[in-house]
C-alpha positions in Angstrom: 0.0 0.0 0.0 1.2 3.5 -0.9 2.1 5.5 2.2 -1.0 7.5 3.1 -1.3 11.1 4.5 -3.1 11.9 7.7 -4.8 15.3 7.0 -6.2 17.2 10.0 -8.8 19.9 9.1 -10.6 22.4 11.3 -11.1 26.0 12.0 -12.9 28.3 9.5 -12.8 25.6 6.8 -15.5 23.6 8.5 -17.7 26.8 9.0 -17.9 27.4 5.2 -19.7 25.0 2.9 -18.0 26.6 -0.1 -14.5 26.4 1.4 -15.0 22.8 2.4 -16.3 21.9 -1.1 -13.3 23.5 -2.7 -10.9 21.7 -0.4 -12.5 18.3 -1.0 -12.6 18.9 -4.8 -8.9 19.8 -4.6 -8.3 16.5 -2.7 -10.2 14.6 -5.3 -8.1 16.0 -8.1 -4.9 14.6 -6.6 -5.1 11.0 -7.8 -1.7 9.8 -6.5 -2.2 10.0 -2.7 -4.2 8.1 -0.3 -5.4 9.8 2.8 -7.5 9.9 6.0 -9.1 13.1 7.2 -9.2 13.9 10.9 -11.5 16.8 11.7 -12.4 19.0 14.6 -15.5 21.1 15.1 -15.0 23.2 18.2 -17.0 26.2 16.8 -20.0 24.1 15.9 -19.9 22.4 19.4 -19.7 25.8 21.1 -22.6 27.1 19.1 -24.8 24.1 20.0 -24.0 24.2 23.7 -24.6 27.9 23.8 -28.1 27.4 22.3 -28.7 24.8 25.0 -27.8 27.2 27.7 -24.3 25.8 28.5 -21.3 28.1 29.0 -18.1 27.1 27.1 -15.1 27.0 29.4 -11.5 26.4 28.1 -8.5 25.4 30.2 -5.0 25.5 28.6 -6.7 25.6 25.1 -8.9 22.5 25.8 -12.6 22.6 26.1 -14.0 21.5 29.5 -16.4 18.7 28.7 -18.6 17.7 31.6 -20.0 14.2 31.1 -23.6 15.5 30.9 -22.6 17.5 27.8 -21.0 14.6 26.0 -24.2 13.4 24.2 -24.4 16.8 22.6 -20.6 17.0 21.8 -20.7 13.5 20.4 -23.9 14.2 18.3 -22.3 17.3 16.8 -18.8 16.0 16.1 -19.5 12.3 15.2 -22.9 13.2 13.8 -23.6 16.5 12.1 -20.1 17.6 11.3 -18.8 14.2 10.3 -21.8 13.3 8.2 -21.8 16.7 6.4 -18.1 16.2 5.5 -18.8 12.7 4.3 -21.8 13.9 2.2 -19.7 16.7 0.7 -16.8 14.4 0.0 -19.0 12.0 -1.8 -20.6 14.8 -3.8 -17.3 15.7 -5.4 -16.5 12.1 -6.4 -14.6 10.9 -3.4 -15.5 7.6 -1.8 -15.9 8.6 1.9 -16.9 6.8 5.0 -17.4 8.5 8.4 -15.9 6.9 11.5 -14.9 8.1 15.0 -11.6 7.6 16.8 -13.1 4.9 18.9 -14.3 2.8 16.0 -12.3 -0.4 15.5 -10.4 0.6 18.7 -8.4 2.9 16.4 -7.5 5.3 19.3 -7.2 4.0 22.8 -7.7 6.9 25.2 -7.9 7.9 28.9 -9.2 10.9 30.8 -6.7 13.7 30.4 -7.5 15.6 33.5 -10.5 15.1 35.8 -10.8 18.9 36.0 -11.6 19.0 32.3 -14.3 16.3 32.6 -14.7 13.9 29.6 -11.6 15.2 27.7 -9.4 12.4 26.5 -5.8 11.9 25.6 -4.6 9.2 23.2 -2.5 6.5 24.8 -2.1 4.1 21.8 -3.5 3.5 18.4 -4.4 0.5 16.2 -4.6 1.6 12.6 -6.0 -1.8 11.3 -9.5 -0.4 10.4 -8.1 2.7 8.7 -5.6 0.7 6.7 -8.3 -1.7 5.6 -10.5 1.2 4.5 -7.7 2.9 2.6 -6.6 -0.3 0.9 -10.2 -0.7 -0.4 -9.9 2.9 -1.8 -12.2 4.5 0.8 -11.5 7.9 2.3 -11.9 7.6 6.1 -13.2 10.8 7.7 -12.6 10.6 11.4 -14.4 12.5 14.2 -12.4 12.9 17.4 -14.7 11.1 19.7 -12.9 8.4 21.6 -13.6 6.2 24.6 -11.8 5.0 27.7 -11.2 1.3 28.4 -14.3 1.5 30.7 -16.5 2.7 27.9 -16.7 6.4 28.8 -17.1 8.7 25.7 -14.3 11.2 25.5 -13.8 14.4 23.5 -10.2 14.3 22.2 -8.2 17.2 20.6 -8.1 16.7 16.8 -4.3 17.5 16.6 -3.6 14.8 19.2 -5.8 12.2 17.3 -4.1 13.1 14.0 -0.6 12.8 15.4 -1.3 9.5 17.2 -2.8 8.0 14.0 0.1 9.2 11.9 2.5 7.6 14.3 0.6 4.3 14.1 0.6 4.4 10.3 4.2 5.7 10.1 3.1 8.3 7.5 3.3 12.0 6.9 1.0 14.3 8.8 -0.6 17.4 7.2 -2.0 20.0 9.7 -4.3 22.4 7.8 -5.7 25.4 9.6 -6.3 29.2 9.0 -2.5 29.7 9.4 -0.7 29.2 6.0 2.8 28.5 7.4 5.4 29.3 10.0 6.9 32.8 9.4 10.4 34.1 9.9 11.4 37.4 11.5 10.6 39.2 8.2 7.1 37.6 8.1 8.1 35.4 5.2 7.3 31.7 4.9 9.8 29.3 6.4 9.9 26.4 3.9 11.3 23.8 6.3 12.3 23.3 9.9 14.9 20.7 10.9 16.0 19.5 14.3 19.2 21.5 13.7 17.4 24.8 12.7 14.7 24.8 15.4 16.8 25.8 18.4 18.1 28.9 16.6 14.5 29.9 15.6 13.4 29.5 19.2 16.4 31.3 20.7 16.0 34.2 18.3 12.3 34.3 19.2 11.3 33.8 15.6 8.9 31.0 16.8 7.1 31.8 20.0 3.9 31.2 22.0 1.2 29.1 20.2 3.2 28.5 17.1 6.0 27.2 19.2 3.7 24.7 20.8 2.5 23.6 17.4 6.0 23.3 15.9 7.3 21.4 19.0 4.4 18.9 18.7 5.0 18.6 14.9 8.7 17.9 15.5 8.0 15.3 18.1 5.6 13.6 15.7 8.1 13.8 12.8 10.7 12.1 14.9 8.3 9.3 15.8 7.0 8.7 12.2 10.4 9.5 10.4 8.2 11.4 8.0 7.5 15.1 7.5 4.8 17.0 9.4 3.5 19.9 7.2 1.9 23.0 8.8 -0.1 24.7 6.1 -3.3 26.6 5.2 -6.4 25.0 3.7 -6.7 27.8 1.2 -3.6 26.7 -0.5 -3.4 24.1 -3.3 -2.7 20.6 -1.9 -0.4 20.0 -4.8 1.7 23.1 -3.9 1.7 22.0 -0.2 2.9 18.5 -0.9 5.5 19.8 -3.4 6.9 22.2 -0.8 5.8 25.3 -2.5 3.4 26.3 0.3 3.3 25.7 4.0 6.2 24.7 6.3 7.7 21.2 6.3 8.9 20.1 9.7 11.4 17.4 9.0 12.7 14.5 11.2 16.4 13.8 11.9 
């Protein structure tokens, strides 16, 4: 089987039907890669909970998910958001199937922090189901709803699910968001970051704050998969991103 790509999508992309349709059509046009999409949906969850009278609270960037809210969180992420993505993917010619992180025991998770409620962190992965789907030419579209060994539903950060799955598949990871690349001191695109160049970028405060967290996590994943992790924007052409003409490629040793 050709090495697939794990592609994580989220942010404003999922809020726009037109943008999602354009991205999926772009993915359909690339015939020579196999992939699995991992998606978030935090904005959609927050909107639903707000309508239901719940207050959204975040701690260290993670949504506090009390167990009583999980039926709604699960319904939005694994239901409405996931099935809309599957429907849109099928409409442009892709052969999509919607799954969650817990299906086929793909992602084994545990409670991350009791103070966050039903928020999970991946502890291991079994990519058998995903590999079988890809080998049969399906496009798996994965919602980040996991479960503990005790059967408790857990809301897992999409970046964490995507990284864990890429590690299991030993394949490249593509992180698509509203941010098109990592920028240098002159606000120009950094084409690639290596283990040798990263310390200088950090010491010179070229990469700081939230982007540093993202780049550190990308580097850790690249070292485990021995494949690139690409930080890029969903507005850019996937062909350009994969060719290194857009986005930032975080490279392993």
